N, C-alpha and C positions, 0 to 999 in steps of 0.2 A: 712832612713836602717839602724839600728843601726849596723849592719856590714857587712862592703866593702869586705872582703876579708877574705877566708881561716883562712889566720896567724891570725888576728884582732879576728874571733871567736872562735879560737886555744887558743890565750890568756886570754880571757874570762874563756873560760874552765876553765884552768891552776891557775884560780886564786880567788878560791872560799872562801867566806867568813864562818867563823868556827863556826859560832854559840854561842849563847851566856850561857855559861857553868854555870855560878854564878845564871843565874835564872834557869835553869836544877837543880841545886844544892837544891837552894830556894826552889822549888816542892817537891823533894825528903826529904829535912826533914820533910814536913810541913805532907807528907803522912804518914811519920813514928809516930808522933802528934794523926792520927785520929783515931775515935774509931770503930777499926778493928784488926786483928792481923798483924804486918806487913807481907806488901808483899801478903797480903790474896787479893788484886786487881788485881792480877793479870797485864794483857796486860794496864789493863788502867790505871795504876799507870805509867809505860813506856811510854804511851802514853801522858799523861798528862807534863811529862818532857819533853818529844818529841818538845810538842805544844810550851813551855816553851823558848826552846833551839831558837828555829827556830823563834818565834815571836819576842824572845829579851825580853818577859816582867814575872817574877815570877808569876802573875796572869794570865795564857794565856784563851784567848775567843774567841768565832766563832760569833761576831756579823753580821758580813758577809762573809758569802760564796759564791763561783763562781764557778759555770760549764763551762769550755768553751769544746766544742765539736767541733773538727776541723775536716774539711770534704775535702777530694780530689779524682780526679781520675786514672786510671793504664793503662797506655798501656800493661801493660802483660794481662790485664784480656781475648786480643786478642786469647790466649793460651786457653782458656778453663779450668781457675782453679775456677772459679767462677762456683755455681750453680745461679745464679742471674744476669742479664745484665747491663753493667755499668750505664743506665740509671737509675737503681734503685737508686744510689746517688744522683742526684738529685732530685727527688722525696720523699728520705728522709728530704732531708734539707727544703722541703714545708712540707713535716709534722709534722717536729720541730713547723717551723712557726706557723701553725696551733694548735699546742698544742696535736697532736695526736699521739706521741712516748710514749715511755716506758720512758725516762728521762725527759718529760714533768711532768709524774706523780710524778716520784722519786723526782725530783729536790723541786718539790712543796712540798712534805712531809717534806723534808731536811730542807726546809726554804733557800732557794738556789738561787741564779740568775743563768739564764740559756744564755748564747753566745753561737751563731753558729756561726764559721767560715769558709763560704765556700772560696776553694782559686782554682779560674781558673776551675770550674769543667768543662767546656767548651775546656777546653786543657789538657788532660789526661798529665801524665809525658809520657817519651820513653818507651818501651819495654824492661824492660833491658836484654833481651837472646841476643839483638841487639847492643844494646849502653846502656849507661849513662841513668839512671832513668831521672837524673836532670844534667844541667850543673852548674858549682858556683854559675853561674846568678840565676839563678832559685832556687837554694838550699837555697844558702845565703836569696834571696826572702822572702821563706816561713818560715826559721829561726825567721827572723826578724817580721813577720807575727805574728808568735807567741810570740815571745817576748814583741811586743807592746802590746798584749791582757792583760797582768799582770800588773797589777797596785799596787803600795803598798798599798791603803787601803785596801785590803782584809785581812781577816783571816786565810782562809785557801783556795785553789783551787783544784776541783776534775779536773783530764784532760779526756778527752775522743774524741772517732773520729767516725766518716763514711766514708768508701770510698770501694764498692765491690771491690773484689778482696785483698785485704790488707793485710791479711793473708799470704798473697807469701811473699809479701815485709819484713812481720815482721820475718818471719822463715828463708829467706835468711840474713837478717841483725844477725839475732841472731847463724847461724851456721856460719857467719864469724867471727864475736866476740868472740863464744867461743867453734868452731870446732864441730865436730862431721860432722855424714852424711845429705844429706839431708832430710831424710827420717824418721831422728830423734826428727825433729823439724818442720815435716808437721804435718797439723789435718786438718778434713775437712773443715774446716771455717763456710760458707751459708750454708753446707751440701753437699756437692760435691760427686760423686758414686766412683764407685773404678777406673771407667776411669777416673776419673776429678783427683781424687789423683795419679795416675799415671803420666798424663800433667803436675801438679803443683808440683810434686818431679823433674821431668824433666825440667821444667821449672826454675828450684831453682837453680839447676846442671849446667842447661845452664850458668845462670848468675854469678854463684862463680868463673865458668872455665874463663868467658869472662872476669872478673873483678876483676882476681886475684893481677894485680899488686896496685890494693888499697887497697884489706882486710887487710894490715898491720895497717892501718890508717881510725882512726872509723868515722871521719870526711868525708871522703872522699868515704870510702864505704857505710855512710847514704845516699851521694847525687848519687852512681851508683845504689845503690839498692833500696834504699827508695822510698819515694810519701810525694808529698806536706805536707799530714796533719802529716806522721810522722816527718819529718823536723821541723812543726810547734809545735808540743807536743816537740819537744828537745829543741825549743828556749823558748816556755814558761816553762821548767822545768829549766833552767839557771836562767830567769827570776825572777821567783820565790826564786832561791837561793841568788839572787844576792838583793832582795829586802824583805827578811825577810818573806816571806811566805809558811808555811808548803802546801807539795803537797801529795796527793790522787793520784794514779796508778789505774787507770783502769785494763784492761782486758791484754791479750799477746799483741798485734798488741802496746797499749801503753805504754808497759813495755820493749818493742822492739825498740821504738821509743827513749825513755830517756835512754837505755842502754849505748851508747858511751860515755854518761858523765861519766858512773861509768871505763869506758876505759881510759878514758883520765885524772881522776882525782880518785884517790882512795877512797874520801871520797865524791862523785859528785854526792850521791843521797843518803847522809843522811838524806837529807831533806823531802825524798820520803818515803810513806810507801805503800805495796802493800796492796790496798783494798780485794781485792778478789783472788784466783784462780779459773781462768775459766775451763770449760772444753774441749777448743782448748789442745792438744797434747801437745804444746811447751811449755806452760805456767810453768807448776810446774819445769819442767828443768830449764827454765831463769828464777824464782825465787831463784831456788838453789843453779844458779852461780852468781847469785847476792847478794846473803846472806839477800831477802828479805822474811822473813815468812808472807803468806799472813795475813788477819784477820778474814777472810769470806771465806765455800767452800759451795756456794749454786749449784753446777754444770750449772752456768750460763755461755753465750758465745754470748752475745748479743752485747757489743763494746757498745758506745754511754756514755760513762763514769756511765753508770747504776751501775756496782759492786762500782763502788767510790763512786757516792751519795749515795748508802746502809751504807756506810761505816760513813759518816758524823754521823749519830744518835750514833755510837761508839763512836767518840769524842767526841759529844758534852757531853752523858753521863758519858766518863771519866774527863771530865772539868766539870761538875756540881761537880760527886763526890769529885773535890779535891776542891772547891771553897766553898761546903755548907756544907760538912758534919762537924763536932763538934769534937776539940780535946776531948782527954779526959780528961782534966783538966775543959774543958767548959762543958764539959756533966756531968762532975761529976761520971765515970767514972775509976774506980782503973786500972789503967796500970799494967802490970804484973811487 
């Protein structure tokens, strides 16, 4: 296990590589020579420079893309915060393995490998309204599992999750990190009715009150309010930074899971892009708090890394334009 204590994990979060400014500058210089008005490809130009900075190469590439979906179960589902029973998490993991989920199709189209990491699905986290979701050992174990899932041989990682009830810990973590009332961050998740929404808000309020002492510390609140799959996403985001792998974050749960890194380090998520803004109520608010403008807005709220996988093709397009477009000189086109 790479992290044996919260102090060791905190030290790793505070000591992050800055990225390769020279590689990003080389991309920007080339963009200005290509057969187009300067800046006319908009965010595609920014994406090419972003990939160069975090891959550490002036010609970024996507030869190997991986989608990591982490799955976990939550004790807080006993509070009636989800429209689906907790056993659906296990059933959906089986569906991933059989190739029957949306993410299987999207990963294939994006030319990405798919790995699903199930985290103690037979042992849900604690109900955070009654006590911490995870003790330090369980939290560090899940963070380490996510950290270990990212290897340095990949060019881009898409992060996603599966866990019935996990928009509840995501909303609780968001409120703890950025303030505001519980209802400001709470959406319908898998489709709870009005009574379910009231139960969900009440559970989040109870969790925030019970763990008030942990709220100033991003790591302690992530353990107290989160889940194993959220902790693993945090670990994977950290590992990607340390191993020069740019990240595409999926929806609300995934973004909330990574958000403590931005609170620990002012540029903690500089290597990550928000693939999309989901229809879940708190996601737009969270992206604004993190200054992460989304690439897509398709009204999705599935999870599984689905939005992140869709955005792979935007990144591919950015890198293809950068690498294959002719310069004005090469094409014999007059520059201004």
